[in-house]
N, C-alpha and C positions, 0 to 999 in steps of 0.2 A: 185563701187557704182551703185545701181540700183535706178533710179528716176522714180516715178510714179506721173504725174501731175493730181491728182484726182480732183482738183478744176476746171479743164478746160476740155471742151468737144471738143475743136478743136485746131489744131496747128495754133497759131497766134503769134504775135510779142513777147509777154511775154514768151511763151513756147519756141519758136525757138531761141530767143536771150538769155534770161536768162538761160535756161537749156542747149540747144544744143550748145551754144557758151561759155558763162561765166562759167557755172558749169562744162562743159566738160574740159575747159582749166584749171580750178582750180584743178579738179581731176588729170589731167595730171601733174600739178606742184607738187602734193603730191604723185605722182607715183601710183595712183589708176586707175583701169579700170573704164569705165563709160558706162552705157547703160540706155536709156530712153524708158519706155513703151509708146506705141502709144496712142493717144487720140481717143475717140469714133468717132469724126468727123461725116461723113455722113453714117456710117455703118447702114444698114437697121435694124439690131437688136437693136441698140440704139434708133432709131426712134420708133420702135415697143414698146420698154420699156417705153418711154415717153408717148405714146398714152395709154398704159395700166395703168400707174400710174394716168394719168388724169381721166381715166374711173373709177378707184378705188375711187378717190377723189369725183367724181360726183355721185358715186353710181350706175353707169351703167355697171361696170365690177366687177365680184367677185374677191376679193383679193386672191392671191396665198399665201399659208402658208407652212412653213417647219416644223411646230410643233403645239402644242396645247396651248402654252403659249400666254397670251394676248400681243398684240403689244403695244409699247409705245404710250401712249395717247389714248388708247382704253380700256374701262372697261372689266371686265370678261364676261359680257353679249354681247360683240361685239359692243355695242353702244359707241359713243364718251364720253370721261370723262366729268364730270361736269366742269363748268367754274372754272378756277384757280386750278384744281386738280393736274396738272403736272407741275406747275410753279417751277422753281428752288428756293431754299431757299434764302432769302435776306442775303446779306453779312452784318456782323456787321459794324456799323458806327464807325468812329474814334472819340475819345473823343474830346470835344471842347477845343480849345486852351485857355490857361490861359491869362488873360489880363495883 
């Protein structure tokens, strides 16, 4: 099993205990190999990425693009979508309970 803690940027208690201890032990019980990808931590590339994303959000950095398709939440002209443009559809409500 390969585990990638994408929701965590540093090795802290949840990562070290839950993954490196409990998940590794469970994998061993099941006869499975176990490897965990490292977290970004203080890697200078991660810090640079965060600075770049903040700059994009503030409009002080030109966003990098891999293609010509509009980004989610951005209209075809490169401007932000109108208010409520990209909201997920509402779930249907349950019928009211009978008295």
